[in-house]
C-alpha positions as YAML, in Angstrom:
chain: A
units: angstrom
residues:
- id: 1
  name: MET
  ca: [10.33, 0.19, -1.88]
- id: 2
  name: ASP
  ca: [9.87, 2.57, 1.21]
- id: 3
  name: TYR
  ca: [8.87, 1.23, 4.69]
- id: 4
  name: GLU
  ca: [8.39, 2.60, 8.17]
- id: 5
  name: VAL
  ca: [8.63, 0.39, 11.22]
- id: 6
  name: LYS
  ca: [7.43, 2.01, 14.36]
- id: 7
  name: TYR
  ca: [6.24, 0.92, 18.02]
- id: 8
  name: LEU
  ca: [2.59, 1.66, 18.44]
- id: 9
  name: GLN
  ca: [2.80, 2.23, 22.55]
- id: 10
  name: ASP
  ca: [-0.96, 2.28, 23.04]
- id: 11
  name: GLN
  ca: [-1.47, -0.92, 21.44]
- id: 12
  name: ASP
  ca: [1.84, -2.46, 22.26]
- id: 13
  name: VAL
  ca: [2.39, -3.36, 18.54]
- id: 14
  name: VAL
  ca: [5.00, -2.93, 16.20]
- id: 15
  name: ALA
  ca: [3.53, -1.65, 12.89]
- id: 16
  name: VAL
  ca: [5.17, -1.95, 9.31]
- id: 17
  name: LYS
  ca: [3.79, 0.37, 6.62]
- id: 18
  name: LEU
  ca: [5.02, -0.86, 3.27]
- id: 19
  name: LYS
  ca: [4.60, 1.27, -0.05]
- id: 20
  name: GLY
  ca: [6.17, 0.22, -3.53]
- id: 21
  name: ARG
  ca: [7.59, -3.07, -4.89]
- id: 22
  name: LEU
  ca: [8.60, -5.76, -2.79]
- id: 23
  name: ASN
  ca: [11.21, -8.33, -3.15]
- id: 24
  name: PHE
  ca: [12.61, -11.11, -0.43]
- id: 25
  name: GLN
  ca: [15.69, -9.00, 0.50]
- id: 26
  name: MET
  ca: [13.45, -5.88, 1.30]
- id: 27
  name: ALA
  ca: [11.13, -8.14, 3.22]
- id: 28
  name: GLU
  ca: [13.84, -9.52, 5.07]
- id: 29
  name: LYS
  ca: [15.23, -6.13, 6.01]
- id: 30
  name: TYR
  ca: [11.97, -4.87, 7.30]
- id: 31
  name: SER
  ca: [11.09, -7.83, 8.94]
- id: 32
  name: LYS
  ca: [14.41, -8.24, 11.10]
- id: 33
  name: GLU
  ca: [14.03, -4.35, 11.88]
- id: 34
  name: ALA
  ca: [10.62, -5.04, 13.22]
- id: 35
  name: VAL
  ca: [11.73, -8.18, 15.07]
- id: 36
  name: LYS
  ca: [14.52, -6.39, 16.61]
- id: 37
  name: LEU
  ca: [12.24, -3.34, 17.55]
- id: 38
  name: ALA
  ca: [9.59, -5.78, 19.33]
- id: 39
  name: ARG
  ca: [12.35, -7.54, 21.16]
- id: 40
  name: GLN
  ca: [13.39, -4.13, 22.66]
- id: 41
  name: LYS
  ca: [9.91, -3.42, 23.70]
- id: 42
  name: TYR
  ca: [9.09, -6.72, 24.88]
- id: 43
  name: CYS
  ca: [6.31, -7.26, 22.38]
- id: 44
  name: THR
  ca: [4.86, -10.16, 20.35]
- id: 45
  name: LYS
  ca: [2.45, -8.35, 18.21]
- id: 46
  name: PHE
  ca: [3.02, -7.19, 14.70]
- id: 47
  name: LEU
  ca: [0.75, -5.18, 12.18]
- id: 48
  name: VAL
  ca: [2.21, -5.30, 8.68]
- id: 49
  name: ASP
  ca: [0.25, -3.02, 6.28]
- id: 50
  name: HIS
  ca: [0.84, -4.37, 2.58]
- id: 51
  name: SER
  ca: [-2.10, -2.20, 1.17]
- id: 52
  name: GLU
  ca: [0.46, -0.04, -0.88]
- id: 53
  name: THR
  ca: [2.50, -2.88, -1.89]
- id: 54
  name: ILE
  ca: [2.97, -3.27, -5.58]
- id: 55
  name: VAL
  ca: [3.40, -6.72, -6.73]
- id: 56
  name: LYS
  ca: [3.47, -8.24, -10.42]
- id: 57
  name: ASP
  ca: [0.48, -9.82, -12.03]
- id: 58
  name: GLU
  ca: [2.02, -13.17, -12.11]
- id: 59
  name: SER
  ca: [3.48, -13.05, -8.62]
- id: 60
  name: THR
  ca: [1.66, -12.48, -5.58]
- id: 61
  name: ASN
  ca: [4.31, -13.45, -3.30]
- id: 62
  name: ILE
  ca: [4.62, -10.99, -0.33]
- id: 63
  name: HIS
  ca: [6.87, -13.05, 1.74]
- id: 64
  name: VAL
  ca: [4.60, -13.73, 4.85]
- id: 65
  name: SER
  ca: [4.50, -17.36, 4.83]
- id: 66
  name: ALA
  ca: [5.16, -18.67, 8.23]
- id: 67
  name: GLY
  ca: [8.58, -20.61, 7.16]
- id: 68
  name: GLU
  ca: [9.81, -16.89, 5.64]
- id: 69
  name: LEU
  ca: [8.90, -15.24, 9.10]
- id: 70
  name: GLN
  ca: [10.61, -17.74, 11.11]
- id: 71
  name: GLN
  ca: [13.61, -17.23, 8.89]
- id: 72
  name: PHE
  ca: [13.46, -13.63, 9.24]
- id: 73
  name: GLY
  ca: [13.26, -14.16, 13.22]
- id: 74
  name: PHE
  ca: [9.81, -14.34, 14.03]
- id: 75
  name: GLN
  ca: [9.07, -16.88, 16.93]
- id: 76
  name: ASN
  ca: [6.03, -19.10, 17.75]
- id: 77
  name: THR
  ca: [4.85, -16.54, 20.54]
- id: 78
  name: ASP
  ca: [4.31, -13.75, 17.87]
- id: 79
  name: ARG
  ca: [1.23, -13.07, 16.23]
- id: 80
  name: VAL
  ca: [1.25, -11.07, 12.91]
- id: 81
  name: ALA
  ca: [-1.82, -9.32, 11.49]
- id: 82
  name: ILE
  ca: [-1.33, -8.60, 7.65]
- id: 83
  name: LEU
  ca: [-3.32, -5.66, 6.21]
- id: 84
  name: LEU
  ca: [-4.39, -6.31, 2.45]
- id: 85
  name: SER
  ca: [-5.97, -4.10, -0.06]
- id: 86
  name: ASP
  ca: [-7.15, -7.12, -2.22]
- id: 87
  name: PRO
  ca: [-7.11, -9.97, 0.22]
- id: 88
  name: ASP
  ca: [-8.80, -12.20, -2.42]
- id: 89
  name: LYS
  ca: [-5.66, -11.95, -4.44]
- id: 90
  name: PHE
  ca: [-3.45, -13.49, -1.75]
- id: 91
  name: THR
  ca: [-5.62, -16.62, -1.07]
- id: 92
  name: HIS
  ca: [-2.40, -18.65, -0.90]
- id: 93
  name: VAL
  ca: [-1.24, -16.42, 1.95]
- id: 94
  name: ALA
  ca: [-3.62, -18.46, 4.33]
- id: 95
  name: ASN
  ca: [-5.01, -17.37, 7.74]
- id: 96
  name: LEU
  ca: [-2.90, -20.02, 9.42]
- id: 97
  name: SER
  ca: [-3.53, -21.57, 12.92]
- id: 98
  name: ASN
  ca: [-0.22, -22.77, 14.61]
- id: 99
  name: GLN
  ca: [0.48, -25.59, 12.11]
- id: 100
  name: ASN
  ca: [3.96, -25.93, 13.26]
- id: 101
  name: SER
  ca: [4.71, -25.29, 16.97]
- id: 102
  name: ARG
  ca: [7.71, -23.14, 15.83]
- id: 103
  name: TRP
  ca: [5.76, -20.60, 13.77]
- id: 104
  name: CYS
  ca: [4.22, -17.64, 14.58]
- id: 105
  name: LEU
  ca: [0.32, -17.10, 14.29]
- id: 106
  name: ILE
  ca: [-0.73, -15.28, 10.92]
- id: 107
  name: LYS
  ca: [-4.07, -13.72, 9.99]
- id: 108
  name: ASN
  ca: [-5.05, -11.52, 6.93]
- id: 109
  name: PHE
  ca: [-7.20, -8.63, 7.07]
- id: 110
  name: SER
  ca: [-8.56, -6.10, 4.73]
- id: 111
  name: VAL
  ca: [-7.08, -2.79, 4.97]
- id: 112
  name: ASP
  ca: [-10.81, -1.57, 5.91]
- id: 113
  name: ASP
  ca: [-10.39, -3.79, 9.01]
- id: 114
  name: TYR
  ca: [-7.73, -2.04, 10.70]
- id: 115
  name: ASP
  ca: [-9.54, -2.38, 14.17]
- id: 116
  name: LYS
  ca: [-10.44, -5.96, 13.92]
- id: 117
  name: ALA
  ca: [-6.79, -6.80, 13.00]
- id: 118
  name: LEU
  ca: [-5.79, -4.78, 16.42]
- id: 119
  name: GLU
  ca: [-8.76, -6.48, 18.25]
- id: 120
  name: TRP
  ca: [-7.19, -10.02, 16.95]
- id: 121
  name: LEU
  ca: [-3.70, -8.87, 18.16]
- id: 122
  name: GLU
  ca: [-5.04, -7.71, 21.39]
- id: 123
  name: ALA
  ca: [-6.81, -11.19, 21.95]
- id: 124
  name: ALA
  ca: [-3.43, -12.70, 22.21]
- id: 125
  name: GLU
  ca: [-2.97, -11.33, 25.57]
- id: 126
  name: GLU
  ca: [-6.54, -12.85, 26.69]
- id: 127
  name: GLU
  ca: [-5.18, -16.48, 25.49]
...
């Protein structure tokens, strides 16, 4: 699993790009790195690109449930847009409203909807 975590200054977003097989330990590692960078930049918006993540057919767990993200350091003030090449394959990764006040907001987007994902993240500042 390769990944890159970077701060997109123009959008005030921490972006994570993943490639290869994913496991819980790697998800925890890149998540904690992303959260650390975001806190340094006073940023609360994340764009996680799973378009090149490889998952086994029997497992579609990409470790982005609200509970897992909270465990990795995400806070209720954070917003996470997730880019997926096949969003229908990850229907269990629901577009969640804040069901628990301690959880961050999560929304799935097709990789083709990159601009919509950024718009959704930008809308966080207007709320």
